[in-house]
C-alpha positions as CSV (number, residue, x, y, z in Angstrom):
1,M,-13.8,11.3,34.9
2,T,-17.2,11.9,33.3
3,Q,-17.0,15.3,33.1
4,E,-13.6,15.3,31.1
5,L,-15.8,13.6,28.3
6,L,-17.8,16.0,25.7
7,P,-21.4,14.6,26.1
8,V,-22.0,13.4,22.5
9,T,-19.1,12.0,21.2
10,R,-17.2,11.3,24.3
11,I,-14.0,13.1,23.3
12,P,-11.6,14.8,25.6
13,R,-12.4,18.4,26.4
14,T,-8.9,19.4,26.2
15,G,-5.3,17.6,24.5
16,L,-6.7,17.3,20.8
17,P,-4.2,18.9,17.8
18,A,-5.7,21.8,16.2
19,H,-6.1,20.4,12.9
20,A,-8.7,17.8,11.7
21,V,-9.6,15.3,8.8
22,V,-13.1,14.5,8.9
23,V,-15.0,11.7,7.5
24,G,-18.2,9.8,7.4
25,D,-17.1,6.1,7.8
26,P,-15.4,4.8,10.8
27,A,-13.3,2.0,8.8
28,R,-12.1,5.0,6.7
29,A,-10.9,7.0,9.6
30,A,-9.0,3.9,10.8
31,A,-7.6,3.8,7.2
32,V,-6.9,7.5,7.2
33,A,-5.0,7.2,10.4
34,A,-3.3,4.3,9.4
35,L,-1.2,6.6,7.5
36,L,-0.3,9.0,10.5
37,D,2.9,8.6,12.4
38,G,2.2,7.4,16.2
39,A,-1.5,7.0,15.7
40,E,-3.6,6.0,18.5
41,E,-7.2,5.7,19.2
42,V,-8.8,8.0,21.0
43,S,-12.2,7.3,21.3
44,Y,-15.1,5.4,19.9
45,H,-18.6,6.1,20.5
46,R,-21.6,5.5,18.1
47,E,-20.6,6.8,14.8
48,Y,-18.0,9.2,16.3
49,R,-14.2,7.2,16.0
50,V,-11.6,9.3,16.7
51,F,-7.9,8.8,16.4
52,S,-4.6,11.0,16.7
53,G,-1.4,11.2,15.7
54,S,1.1,13.2,13.0
55,W,1.4,13.6,9.5
56,K,4.9,15.0,8.5
57,G,5.3,16.3,12.0
58,V,2.0,17.8,12.1
59,P,-0.2,16.6,14.8
60,V,-3.6,15.5,13.2
61,V,-6.9,14.3,14.2
62,V,-8.6,11.8,12.7
63,A,-12.4,11.7,13.2
64,S,-15.8,9.7,11.6
65,H,-19.2,11.5,11.6
66,G,-21.5,9.2,10.0
67,V,-24.1,9.7,7.6
68,G,-26.0,12.8,7.0
69,A,-25.8,16.4,8.9
70,P,-27.6,16.2,11.9
71,G,-25.3,13.7,13.3
72,A,-22.2,15.1,11.7
73,I,-22.8,18.8,13.2
74,L,-22.7,17.2,16.7
75,L,-18.9,16.0,16.0
76,F,-17.8,19.3,14.3
77,Q,-19.3,21.4,17.2
78,E,-17.6,18.9,20.0
79,L,-14.2,18.7,18.1
80,A,-14.1,22.3,17.9
81,D,-15.1,23.0,21.7
82,A,-12.1,20.6,22.5
83,G,-9.6,22.5,20.5
84,V,-9.5,21.7,16.7
85,R,-9.1,25.2,14.6
86,T,-8.8,23.8,11.0
87,F,-11.2,21.1,9.6
88,V,-10.9,19.2,6.3
89,R,-13.7,17.3,5.3
90,F,-12.8,13.7,3.1
91,G,-15.6,12.5,1.8
92,T,-17.7,10.8,-1.2
93,A,-20.1,12.4,-4.1
94,G,-21.6,12.2,-7.0
95,A,-21.0,14.2,-10.1
96,M,-23.3,16.9,-11.0
97,K,-21.9,17.7,-14.8
98,P,-20.2,16.5,-17.3
99,G,-16.3,16.2,-17.2
100,I,-15.9,15.0,-13.6
101,G,-15.2,11.3,-13.7
102,D,-15.2,8.2,-11.2
103,G,-12.5,8.6,-8.7
104,D,-12.0,12.2,-9.3
105,L,-11.5,14.8,-6.5
106,V,-13.9,17.9,-6.1
107,I,-12.6,20.9,-3.8
108,A,-15.4,22.3,-2.6
109,E,-15.7,26.5,-2.6
110,A,-18.9,26.5,-1.2
111,A,-22.2,24.4,-0.4
112,V,-25.8,24.6,-1.0
113,R,-27.5,24.5,2.2
114,D,-29.9,21.4,1.7
115,D,-28.5,19.7,4.7
116,G,-31.4,19.5,6.9
117,V,-29.9,20.9,10.1
118,T,-28.4,24.5,9.6
119,H,-31.7,25.8,8.6
120,Q,-32.7,25.5,12.2
121,L,-29.6,27.2,13.6
122,L,-29.8,30.5,11.5
123,P,-31.6,32.0,8.5
124,P,-31.3,30.4,4.9
125,E,-29.4,33.3,3.3
126,Y,-26.6,32.7,5.5
127,P,-23.9,31.1,3.2
128,A,-21.9,27.8,3.7
129,V,-18.5,28.8,2.4
130,S,-14.8,27.0,2.6
131,A,-12.1,29.5,3.8
132,P,-10.3,30.5,0.7
133,E,-6.9,29.3,2.0
134,A,-8.4,25.7,2.6
135,V,-9.5,25.3,-1.2
136,L,-6.0,26.7,-2.1
137,A,-4.2,23.9,0.0
138,L,-6.3,21.1,-1.5
139,Q,-5.6,21.9,-4.9
140,R,-2.2,22.7,-4.3
141,A,-2.0,19.4,-2.6
142,A,-3.9,17.7,-5.0
143,R,-1.3,18.9,-7.7
144,Q,1.2,17.7,-6.0
145,A,-0.3,14.3,-5.8
146,G,-0.8,14.2,-9.3
147,A,-4.7,13.8,-8.6
148,P,-7.6,14.6,-11.3
149,H,-9.3,17.1,-9.3
150,H,-11.7,20.0,-10.0
151,R,-13.2,23.2,-8.0
152,G,-16.7,24.2,-7.6
153,V,-19.6,24.4,-5.8
154,V,-21.0,21.5,-4.1
155,W,-24.8,20.6,-3.0
156,T,-25.3,19.2,0.7
157,R,-28.4,17.2,0.7
158,A,-30.4,15.5,3.5
159,A,-31.8,12.9,1.5
160,F,-29.8,10.2,0.0
161,Q,-32.4,8.4,-1.7
162,P,-35.5,9.6,-3.8
163,G,-38.8,10.2,-2.4
164,L,-42.1,11.2,-3.6
165,L,-41.0,14.8,-3.9
166,P,-40.1,16.2,-7.3
167,L,-36.2,16.6,-6.9
168,F,-35.3,20.2,-7.7
169,S,-31.9,19.8,-9.7
170,Y,-29.1,22.6,-9.4
171,A,-27.5,20.4,-12.4
172,G,-27.9,23.7,-14.2
173,A,-26.3,26.2,-12.1
174,G,-23.2,24.0,-12.7
175,L,-22.6,22.5,-9.1
176,A,-20.3,19.8,-9.4
177,A,-21.2,17.4,-6.8
178,I,-23.7,16.5,-4.5
179,E,-22.6,15.3,-0.9
180,M,-24.6,15.1,2.4
181,E,-22.3,16.7,5.2
182,L,-20.2,19.6,4.1
183,S,-22.4,22.6,4.2
184,A,-22.9,21.8,8.0
185,L,-19.1,22.3,8.8
186,L,-18.8,25.2,6.5
187,V,-21.3,26.9,8.7
188,T,-20.1,25.9,11.7
189,A,-16.6,26.7,10.9
190,S,-17.9,30.3,9.6
191,L,-19.9,30.7,13.0
192,R,-17.0,30.2,15.3
193,G,-14.0,31.8,13.5
194,L,-12.2,28.4,11.9
195,V,-11.0,27.2,9.0
196,A,-12.5,24.6,7.1
197,G,-12.9,23.0,3.6
198,G,-13.6,19.7,1.6
199,V,-12.5,17.5,-0.8
200,L,-14.7,14.5,-2.3
201,V,-13.8,11.6,-4.2
202,I,-16.5,11.2,-7.0
203,D,-18.3,7.7,-6.5
204,G,-20.7,7.9,-9.4
205,A,-23.3,10.4,-11.3
206,N,-26.1,11.7,-9.7
207,A,-27.7,14.3,-12.2
208,D,-30.3,12.4,-14.4
209,E,-28.5,13.2,-17.8
210,L,-25.4,11.9,-16.7
211,V,-26.5,8.3,-15.3
212,D,-26.7,5.6,-17.7
213,E,-27.7,2.6,-15.7
214,Q,-27.6,-0.1,-18.2
215,A,-23.7,0.8,-18.8
216,T,-22.8,1.1,-14.7
217,G,-25.1,-1.6,-13.3
218,G,-26.5,1.5,-11.1
219,Y,-24.9,3.3,-8.1
220,D,-22.1,1.2,-6.8
221,P,-19.4,2.9,-5.0
222,H,-17.6,0.1,-3.9
223,R,-15.6,-0.3,-7.7
224,E,-11.5,-0.3,-7.8
225,V,-11.6,3.3,-9.3
226,V,-13.4,4.5,-6.3
227,A,-10.7,3.1,-4.2
228,A,-7.9,4.8,-5.9
229,G,-9.4,8.0,-5.8
230,V,-10.1,7.3,-1.9
231,E,-6.2,6.4,-1.3
232,R,-5.5,9.9,-3.4
233,G,-7.9,12.0,-1.3
234,A,-6.6,10.6,1.8
235,V,-3.1,12.1,1.2
236,V,-4.0,15.2,-0.4
237,S,-6.5,15.8,3.0
238,L,-3.6,15.0,5.4
239,E,-1.2,17.6,2.8
240,A,-3.2,20.0,2.9
241,L,-3.8,20.4,6.6
242,R,0.2,20.0,6.5
243,L,0.4,23.3,4.2
244,L,-2.2,24.8,6.1
245,A,-0.2,24.4,9.4
246,E,2.9,25.6,7.7
247,T,1.2,29.0,6.6
248,G,-0.2,29.6,9.9
249,A,-3.7,29.6,8.8
250,E,-5.4,28.8,12.2
251,G,-8.8,29.6,13.1
252,E,-9.9,31.9,16.0
253,Q,-12.5,31.3,18.2
254,A,-15.3,33.9,17.4
């Protein structure tokens, strides 16, 4: 029946696991879901592809949200409506400071809210912060996996391509990476009393002083080093959810 499905993503209103990995690409959702036991596709509507299964005994949702925060936040909100209480965003990002290499993981402690949607929901002074337990679980999972990783603040920015306006750079503020959706997740989680964090695979350099197009040939996220980082990141994301479930780190709806 129509009323049994949520309106935008077409996911069931009830019955989903409480822990979720959210990714941008529907194909990546399928790849992460392939690591689960008993994986089943729950729904696929627009950019929102949703699977359920289990990781080492923990029931898990894997869902895609597409590109950009305005569409992604609809998935986050409807997953929360359906009962998800713990989120890990697993995505890709550009490095913003030296020492962070292609294929490395960045574990987000917080995000700059330049996402194009949350400023329409609440004042800009409201922070976008990861749950501390999510940060620690992701760090522990990365260490266990032997994955090169870094912690820091990331910049969630709505525009992917540069325009005519000058690009204000946060590089001098020590930001680790730039991506497009995380702050929308962190704000949603804070408003609803949920647990959320993010881990990002570096697929290139974005700060002007780090970019060497002559050497790299320009932005190319399809290289082997990035693919290897994505494989590690998928395991880290799922294992972090297991650690959070094991320690009882569950969000409670506000």
